[in-house]
N, C-alpha and C positions, 0 to 999 in steps of 0.2 A: 829717139821718133821726132823727124823733122816735119814740119809742117806739110812745106814744098815736095814734102814726099810720098806723103797718103794718098792714099786710093780714094773718093770720094763713100767707098766704102766707109773707112777709117773717119774720115772727116764729119762722118752723117754719127755716126754712132757719139763721136767725141762732141757732141756739139749736144747728144741726146743725155750723155753723161751730166756733164756741163748741166741740163735744162735739170737732170733731179735734183744735183746734188744743191742749186742754188732753191731750188723748196724745198729741198729738207734744211737748208739756214732757216730759210723766212718761217717754215712751222717752228722752227725750237725757237724765235726768235717772240715769235708770236706767244706760244706756251708761254716765257719766260716774264715775257712781260705781263698774261696774265697771271702766273703765279705771286709774281712783284704786288701787282691789283689786290689780290686775294691775301697776302700779307700784313698790307696796308690799309687794308678794310676789318682785319682777326683784331690790328694793333688797336684799330679806333673803338672798337668795341668792345675791346678789354678795356681798355680808356674810359669808356660810358660806365660802362658794370662798376670800374673803382670805381669810379666819384659817387654813384649812387645815383635814385630815382629825384629831380629835379621837383624844388617847393613847388605847388599849390601855387605862388606868384608869377614863377617862372614860366609856368606852359602856357 
């Protein structure tokens, strides 16, 4: 379908669909970032647990 042959209604539908897919992509990107930060925090917490408690003179 060529854009110059679309009706205004078709163009509006395509624009709405494109905006919807852009919003889905942005949400997925945010979710991926949140997951990455969550995994990083879990790794840091695991490393802190592995090292054990700090001696009194380091606190």
